[in-house]
C-alpha positions in Angstrom: 2.4 2.1 -13.0 5.9 2.1 -11.4 6.4 -0.1 -8.3 9.5 0.0 -6.1 11.1 -2.1 -3.4 9.8 -1.3 0.1 6.5 0.1 -1.3 3.2 -0.9 0.4 0.5 -2.2 -1.9 -3.0 -3.6 -1.5 -4.3 -6.6 -3.4 -7.2 -5.6 -5.6 -7.8 -8.9 -7.4 -7.9 -12.5 -6.1 -9.1 -14.3 -9.2 -5.5 -15.6 -9.5 -5.2 -15.6 -13.1 -2.7 -13.0 -12.0 -0.4 -15.4 -10.2 2.7 -16.3 -12.2 2.7 -19.8 -10.7 -0.9 -21.2 -10.7 0.2 -24.6 -9.4 0.9 -23.0 -6.0 -1.8 -21.9 -3.5 -1.9 -18.1 -3.5 -0.4 -16.6 -0.3 -2.1 -13.2 -0.8 -5.8 -12.2 -0.4 -7.9 -9.5 -1.8 -7.7 -6.4 0.5 -4.4 -7.6 2.0 -1.6 -5.1 2.4 1.9 -6.2 1.4 5.5 -4.8 1.2 7.3 -5.3 -2.1 10.5 -7.3 -1.8 11.3 -7.4 -5.6 10.0 -6.0 -8.9 10.6 -8.3 -11.9 9.9 -8.6 -15.6 10.3 -12.1 -17.0 8.0 -11.3 -20.0 5.3 -10.3 -17.5 5.4 -7.6 -14.8 5.5 -9.3 -11.4 6.1 -8.6 -7.8 7.5 -10.5 -4.8 6.6 -9.6 -1.2 8.4 -9.7 2.1 7.8 -13.0 3.9 6.1 -14.7 0.8 7.5 -17.1 -1.8 5.4 -16.6 -4.9 5.6 -14.1 -7.7 2.4 -12.2 -8.5 1.3 -10.2 -11.5 1.5 -6.4 -10.9 -2.0 -6.0 -12.2 -3.4 -7.5 -9.1 -2.1 -4.7 -6.9 -2.2 -1.0 -6.4 0.0 1.3 -4.4 -1.2 2.5 -1.0 -0.9 6.3 -0.7 0.0 7.2 2.8 -1.0 10.7 3.8 0.9 12.4 6.6 -1.4 13.6 9.4 -1.4 17.3 10.0 -2.7 18.2 13.4 -2.1 21.9 13.1 -5.8 22.7 13.1 -6.2 20.9 16.4 -3.3 22.5 18.1 -4.6 25.9 16.9 -7.9 25.1 18.7 -6.0 24.5 21.9 -4.1 27.8 21.8 -5.9 30.4 23.9 -7.1 33.5 22.1 -6.8 36.9 23.6 -10.3 38.3 24.1 -10.9 41.9 25.2 -13.4 42.1 28.0 -15.5 45.2 28.8 -14.8 46.3 32.3 
């Protein structure tokens, strides 16, 4: 899986065998959303996040897929339809 700087990810594992520095208290929690500050490979794939110090193994995260909201169906409902009336 390819990660990139600026990408939003969610933590999917908090067993912290995935931390690359087990002596430090993990700063991330399972279910937490983070923005990638750096992608590294020092013999193991790891990530750093905005506002946090530790490196974390990429296996503990998955990308968040953001879908753009399409409100076209709702605006179509608000558009008046021409109706023929019997006189």
